[in-house]
PANUDO-511911 format. One record per atom (N, C-alpha, C, O): x, y, z. Coordinates in steps of 0.001 Angstrom, whole numbers, plus 500000, padded with zeros to 6 digits. Each point is the difference from the previous one (the first is absolute). Layout:
# residues N
XYZ
...
***
This chain:
# residues 166
222681428706412049
500372500896500105
500531501273499443
499482501097500208
501693498674498994
500772500411498530
499353500096498803
500181500690498997
499008498455501325
498785500073498495
499119501282500345
499750500830499126
499812499294502117
499113501014499973
500884501573500452
499243500889500392
502125499427499570
500723501011499871
500182500287498366
499794501086499459
500517498036500070
500136500158498763
498753500525499065
499854500902499175
499339498080501375
498938500115499079
499484501664500037
499416500566499076
500971500051502262
499448501016500669
500762501007498885
499602500603499003
501421499296501531
500954500759499368
499655500734498323
500034501074499401
499562497182500373
499447500414497908
498688500499500139
499635500764499107
499655499011501704
499031501131499508
499780501041500559
499117500784499652
501858499421501550
499591501744500473
501306500812499409
500366501067500493
500204498388498542
501214500863499238
499463500740499204
499299499352499223
500684502092500525
499607500188499007
500349500055498569
501192500203499766
498263499701499542
500735499661498498
499402501334498691
498926500302499479
502704500233500440
500024501035498862
499046499651498512
500105499049499226
498932502159500749
499790499242498981
500513500368498709
498956500600499745
501797499589499108
500251500389499167
499857499624498720
500406499027499364
498563502466500214
499356500294498661
501193499823499033
501132500481500036
498081498421498816
500493500104498262
500199500713499795
498953500638499888
502124500149499838
499474501288498272
499426499933499017
500481499258499144
498642501251500639
499639500349498749
500659499693498834
501038500454499518
497987498477500007
500578499650498929
500309501032498180
499332500941499570
501420498640500030
500042501198498702
498626499792499265
499364500943499529
500407498316500437
498795499648498977
498340500731500717
499016500337499342
501195499734502422
499231500350500270
499450501262500145
498888500518499901
502739499958500483
500057501833499697
500236500301498717
500422501153499918
499497498357499128
499694500478498447
498659500087499713
499563500906499291
499294497693501499
498673500834500004
499458500600500613
498961500550499636
501575499571501587
499631501555500784
499988501009499164
499130500709499494
502121499203500460
500265501239498795
499478500617499236
499793501201499827
499904497595499514
499207499877498628
498798500916500057
499828501134499554
498967497595501492
499293500333500567
499718501284500610
499055500615499508
501739500070501732
500086501305499926
499760501312498998
499161500899500058
501834498863499074
499524501110498973
498875499523499174
499060500796499983
500815498408499505
498628499772499345
498832500767500626
499278500856499490
500716498486502072
498884501030500220
500334501634500525
499182500810500435
501766499307499438
500391501433500177
499382500824498489
499027500745500113
501473499092498843
499641500134498657
498640499620500153
499272500600500791
500453498752498736
497977499776499680
499385500741501172
499194500792499510
500815499358502279
499708500873500363
500113501467499499
498967500644499815
502228499889499966
500359500686499749
499215501015498405
499974501228499920
499481497779499012
499225500011499304
498377500632499902
499230500734499380
500991498114502043
497963500318500016
500039501604500824
498870500462499846
501811500327500787
500047501024500435
500413501499498989
499943501180500345
500459498246498372
500536500899499199
499021501654499696
500372501104499603
498322498366500799
498885501034499122
499527500651501546
498954500641500099
501964499106501099
499622500951501010
500102501575499870
500901500651499471
497926499800501158
499924501477499794
501205500192501220
500224501201499851
500396498498500904
501317500522500944
500806499946499540
500065498861499540
501239501991500064
500849499884499531
501498499492500319
501059499746499426
498322500270501920
501261499116500924
499838498645499338
500962499401499519
497488500014500464
499988498443500095
500843499574498640
500905499186499818
498347501786499255
500457499563498911
501875500095499515
500632499103499442
499787501975500900
501966500211500159
499968499135500513
500677499272499275
498764499663502213
500798499404500493
499675498346499456
500593498964500301
498337501232498868
499647498523499395
501167500254498271
500530499138499300
499472501911500606
500651499533498534
501686499919500437
500836499947499098
499589500048502372
501283500381500120
500165498244500533
500932499213499833
497761500626500840
499932498358499954
500070499049498944
500319498842500268
499383501553498388
500159499053498673
501032500171499522
500462499112499285
500286502125500947
501988500073499654
500235499068501107
499928498787499808
500372501751501433
500899499225500745
499802498307500029
500959499235499905
498102500466500193
499266498552500054
500819499438498365
500395498847499825
499687502022499369
499957499420498524
501764499579500441
500332498822500130
500492502135500027
501140500076500466
500283498953501143
501199499854500240
498124499558500342
500219499379500952
499748498747499504
500673499177500620
498463500187498296
499869499060499436
501060499164499396
500270498839500308
500296501896498794
501059500089499265
501174499830499983
500670499552499069
499927501042502699
501117499846500544
499883498749500792
500924499194500107
497990500679500406
499964498149500379
500134499088499200
500480498910500313
498945501520498029
499846499081499398
501667499642499772
500487498875499892
500074502159500078
501279500234499303
501174499041500697
500885499300499508
498515501135502548
500657499202500710
500182498920499891
501159499586500030
497455499298499755
499570499073500045
500441499088498787
500191498800500196
499919501580498954
501088499869498768
500888499676500588
500089498901500548
500846502060499474
501344500474500290
500456498707501206
501179499653500063
497789499725500828
500588499258500955
499002498573499521
499200499393500712
501195500317497736
499300498946499412
498565499761500524
499757498796499932
499249501881500546
499017499542500135
498831500061498592
500441500648499051
498606498942500814
499316500954497969
498672500400501136
499371498972500252
500219501928500281
499080500508500940
498349499678498608
500017499876498776
498603500098502421
499251499460498890
498800501348499793
500167500801500920
499207499442498557
498389500839500072
499981500306501363
499588499150500790
500776501876499579
499329500958501344
498356499110500192
499369499754498971
500014499790502512
498764499741500392
499789500929500892
500828500383500826
498126499992499051
499156500574501583
499899498810500996
499460498942499678
501078501277501532
499450499240501392
498535500338499967
499694501048499432
499297498164501131
498576499880500506
499719501674500179
499266500845499487
501789499095501571
499533501811500591
500022500942499408
499377501048500169
501733498512498677
500129501482499124
498583499905498941
499549500983499411
499990497898500516
499163500159498655
498960500507500832
499443500997499540
500131498576501591
498325500477500583
500061501587500171
499048500684499623
502721500213501274
499614501082499646
500234500742498339
500071501221499861
500005498004499214
499666500465498937
498569500011499757
499482500937499394
499903498157501007
498620499510499194
499505501648500955
499576500949499341
500529499131501828
499314500570500618
500513501877499818
499341500942500440
501865499150498867
500297501121499384
498836500329498921
499089500824500074
501229498303498950
499000499780498910
498278500301500394
499224500784499454
500606498523501391
498465500549500547
499453500744500574
498822499972500355
502357501193499906
499799501295500350
500215501155499482
500578499827498927
499179501741501378
500187500821499010
500446501585500711
500236499907501204
499867501124498371
500342500963500834
501021500144500977
501158499583499956
498071501276501225
500612500374501360
500495498089500404
501093499515500294
497475499821499528
500605498726500774
500464499129499242
500135498800500242
500146501815498744
501609499092499878
501378500347499467
500906499512499326
498752501645501367
500848500464499854
500919499810501445
501102499505500237
497893501127500553
500607499007501479
500182498736500023
500871499450500673
498395500031498659
500244498270499753
501469499762499538
500586499092500588
500062501546498503
500957499772499519
500898500584500757
500952499220499969
499494502187501070
500115500176500813
500510498498500946
500974499276499793
498410500662500824
499973498614501162
501031498500499465
501029499450500393
497609500284498114
501205499251499738
502006500072499885
500816499167500393
499374501985499012
501004500508499543
500999499420501451
500917499192500145
498251501794500817
501157500006501668
499770498488500450
500730499532500874
498167499622498486
500512498405500606
500882499140498848
501102499570500340
498397500181498279
501059499004499353
501402501114499842
500643499357499170
500033501642501057
500620501097500052
501204499043501966
501097499448500074
498066500806500756
500502499073501301
500305498724499519
501176499864500336
498391498853498930
499938499108499982
501385500032498911
501080499423500124
498595501172499157
501310499484498968
501406500389500919
500880499174500244
499149502615500326
500718500455500374
500561498448501187
500950500332500710
498812498921499405
500126498891500923
500439498561499319
500328498974500596
499615501168498507
500584498544499493
500639500730498926
499840499366498957
501002502000500804
500597500618499320
501372499988500971
501162500066499598
498492499857501446
500968500457501353
500501498996500305
501206499867500203
497715499008499904
500254498476500108
501105499770498922
501173499991500375
498616499879498708
501133499631498584
501555500717500092
501163499598499966
498166501651500165
501332500857500143
500986499459500959
501199500194499804
498429499220501096
500963499260501526
499832499173499535
500862500071499124
498549498878500689
500183498293500044
500120499920499268
500811499084499867
498757501527498693
500180498933498571
501241499615499565
501083500468500350
498615498308498562
500797498909499900
500775500146498580
501025499346499806
498384501648499077
500396499797498833
500756501732499726
499134500719499500
501644499723500620
500908501060500032
499286501426499278
499800501123500464
500006498454498596
499624500689498837
498629500974500563
499836501207500177
499209497436500010
498288500325500291
500319500755501859
499250500735500643
502154498694499757
500149500883501551
500037501509500035
499105500681500501
502032499819498913
499837501160499566
499475500812499321
499992501218500178
499369497990498719
498487500474499683
498987500761501093
499553501146500008
500258497609501012
499144500248500659
500347501208500869
499152500882500140
502072499218500468
500905500999500745
499511501701499294
499855501100500534
500044498544498434
499712501602499000
498917500140499628
499969500923499187
498503498374501074
498849499620500195
499874500839501515
499193500929500029
501246498896500671
499267500277501347
500517501625500376
499644500164501167
500758500580498546
499653501206500124
498933500423499389
499134500631500606
500774499058498013
498901500410498645
498575499981501269
499435500983500479
500298497575499791
499104499529500645
499995501359500976
499314501022499963
501705498553500883
499593501113501129
499331501280499608
499000500392500601
501466500182498529
499485501475499464
498869499659499519
499236500961499907
500341498060499747
497999499745499679
499384500109500969
498968500618500262
501756498690500365
499164499811501426
499560500852500929
499035499812500740
501982501551499216
500141500890500871
499107500794499463
499255500671500715
500664499389497239
498778500672499984
498935499561499904
499077500814500000
500614497779499881
498467499639500140
499546501304501668
499114500829500206
502237498592500691
499232499901501390
499494501557500074
498908500458500337
502366500223499195
499641501763499746
498582500065499127
499204500640500687
500209498970498137
499011499586499272
498828499921501129
499074500810499976
500996498404500789
498912499386500754
500052500524501046
498886500007500525
502159500629500294
499676501201500783
499219501119499863
499152500576500681
501494499609497992
499280501511499954
498502499876499458
499365501054500015
499998497839499521
498823499684499447
499160500284501306
499017500729500137
501787498329500969
499518500289501772
499631501329500355
498926500261500540
502155500795499097
500001500880500512
499000501746499243
499650501089500455
500289498247498335
499083500582499162
498415500426500981
499567499223500850
499706502196498800
498766499404500138
498971500806499192
498821499649499976
***
């Protein structure tokens, strides 16, 4: 009977899941991929007829070049050697889709992709800013979060305005 009670208690006791913090290497890779995606996708819409799209895209190219430089410098300060950034499979697919479209369809796809990409970027930047293991990278992630929030807000506004335009 004692065994049954101990067994039942062990089985019925909730296990608190503790997520492992994102590694510095993973963070640097995700940040590099996000910046590369933003830069490459934004270059593809530089010939848009919509001045809001071209202005936003130009800002993306500049801001993401800066965040790349900031992450690389922070990684080096934390004793890491960042490699060349590589796009994730979903980012490659989005680039391929953007290349395959033109005109207003490409503009709409770009705006949709910007919202999705910035939501994903904001999530991992916030995660590393909160629970990162390398102090310089953690501080850098914290500085990048408000920039990504601004980009996401702007992308949402462009998408919303496109939905209300007649």
